[in-house]
C-alpha positions in Angstrom: -4.9 -27.5 -15.5 -7.5 -28.8 -13.0 -10.0 -26.2 -11.7 -12.6 -26.4 -8.9 -16.2 -26.0 -9.9 -16.2 -22.4 -8.7 -13.0 -21.6 -10.6 -14.5 -23.1 -13.8 -17.6 -21.0 -13.4 -15.5 -17.9 -12.9 -13.4 -18.7 -16.1 -16.6 -19.3 -18.1 -18.0 -16.0 -16.8 -14.9 -14.2 -17.9 -14.9 -15.8 -21.2 -18.4 -14.8 -21.9 -17.7 -11.3 -20.9 -14.6 -11.0 -23.0 -16.6 -12.3 -26.0 -19.3 -9.7 -25.5 -18.4 -6.4 -27.3 -20.6 -4.5 -25.0 -18.6 -5.5 -21.9 -15.2 -4.1 -20.8 -13.3 -6.5 -18.5 -10.9 -4.8 -16.1 -8.2 -7.0 -14.4 -5.7 -5.6 -12.0 -2.3 -6.7 -10.7 0.5 -5.2 -8.9 3.1 -5.7 -11.7 2.7 -6.7 -15.3 4.8 -9.8 -14.4 2.1 -10.8 -11.9 -0.4 -11.6 -14.7 -0.3 -15.3 -15.4 -0.1 -16.4 -19.2 -3.3 -18.3 -18.7 -5.2 -15.1 -18.0 -3.4 -13.0 -20.6 -4.7 -15.6 -23.2 -8.1 -15.7 -21.7 -8.5 -12.0 -21.7 -7.4 -11.5 -25.3 -5.7 -8.3 -26.4 -4.8 -6.2 -23.4 -4.5 -2.5 -22.8 -2.2 -1.9 -20.0 -2.0 1.2 -17.9 -0.5 2.3 -14.7 -2.3 4.0 -11.8 0.4 6.0 -9.9 0.2 6.6 -6.2 -1.3 10.0 -5.2 1.1 12.9 -5.0 1.2 15.3 -2.1 -1.6 17.5 -3.6 -3.8 14.5 -4.2 -3.2 13.1 -0.8 -4.2 16.5 0.7 -7.5 16.4 -1.3 -8.0 12.8 -0.2 -7.6 13.7 3.4 -10.0 16.6 3.0 -12.5 14.3 1.6 -11.9 11.9 4.5 -12.5 14.8 6.9 -15.8 15.5 5.2 -16.8 11.8 5.7 -15.5 11.6 9.3 -15.6 15.0 10.8 -14.2 13.6 14.1 -10.8 13.3 12.3 -10.5 17.0 11.5 -8.9 17.7 14.9 -5.9 15.6 13.9 -4.9 18.0 11.2 -3.9 17.2 7.7 -0.2 18.3 7.3 1.3 15.3 9.0 -1.3 12.9 7.6 -0.5 14.0 4.1 3.2 13.6 4.6 3.0 10.3 6.4 0.6 8.8 4.0 3.1 8.9 1.1 3.4 5.4 -0.4 -0.2 4.6 0.3 -2.8 4.1 -2.5 -6.0 6.0 -2.4 -7.9 3.0 -1.2 -5.4 2.5 1.7 -5.8 6.1 2.9 -9.5 5.7 3.0 -9.2 2.2 4.6 -6.8 3.5 7.3 -9.2 6.3 8.2 -12.3 4.1 8.3 -10.6 1.4 10.4 -9.5 4.1 13.0 -13.0 5.5 13.1 -14.6 2.0 13.4 -12.1 1.1 16.2 -13.0 4.3 18.2 -16.8 3.5 17.6 -16.3 -0.1 18.9 -14.4 1.3 22.0 -17.2 3.7 22.6 -19.7 0.9 22.6 -17.7 -1.2 24.8 -17.1 1.5 27.4 -20.5 3.2 26.9 -18.8 6.6 26.6 -17.5 8.6 23.6 -14.0 7.6 22.6 -12.5 9.8 20.0 -10.2 8.6 17.2 -6.7 9.2 18.5 -3.7 10.3 16.5 -1.9 7.2 17.5 -4.6 4.9 16.4 -4.7 6.6 13.0 -0.9 6.6 12.8 -1.0 2.8 13.6 -3.4 2.2 10.8 -1.4 4.2 8.3 1.9 2.5 9.4 0.3 -0.9 8.7 0.2 0.0 4.9 3.7 1.6 4.8 6.7 -0.4 3.6 8.7 -1.2 6.7 11.9 0.2 5.2 10.3 3.6 4.3 11.2 6.9 6.1 7.4 7.4 6.8 7.1 4.0 8.6 10.1 4.9 10.8 8.7 8.3 11.6 5.3 6.7 12.5 7.0 4.1 14.6 9.0 6.9 16.4 5.8 8.9 17.0 4.0 5.8 18.4 7.0 4.9 20.6 7.3 8.4 22.0 3.6 8.4 22.9 3.9 5.1 24.7 6.9 6.4 26.6 4.9 9.5 27.7 2.0 7.2 28.8 4.4 5.1 30.8 6.0 8.2 32.4 2.6 9.4 33.5 2.3 9.0 37.3 -1.3 7.9 37.2 -0.3 4.9 35.0 2.6 4.0 37.2 0.4 4.2 40.3 -2.1 1.9 38.7 0.6 -0.7 38.2 1.8 -0.6 41.8 
């Protein structure tokens, strides 16, 4: 097997870490079948464990923590967010919230006025992590479609187009 210099250095680093009894090496993959035999041999004896997706109670706690990090999201309410974030990992929930907050911040800077995080923007971020065939994705898509329809029905928007 031919490796680039960076890959060789990474392999040597992993080997030295595995050989050191003071160091624990943690490797992650989506499925056990994703772990290449090369790395299985390199890492030596493995202890495998599964980290499950958060359940409803854990998602509720996660969203409460997100609200403490980003108070501007509190107005969006947690019930729908908890339900619609099923199938998301802990990281994905935090990432979706952070992306929505950063997007609102960027819009605020561009427009030089306060732009709040919208429910639609957060729903859009959550939907990007949902499996497309999930009920949650379809519900998020329906919510976003309905909001777009309402915006297009607004007379002010139609006047602006004419």
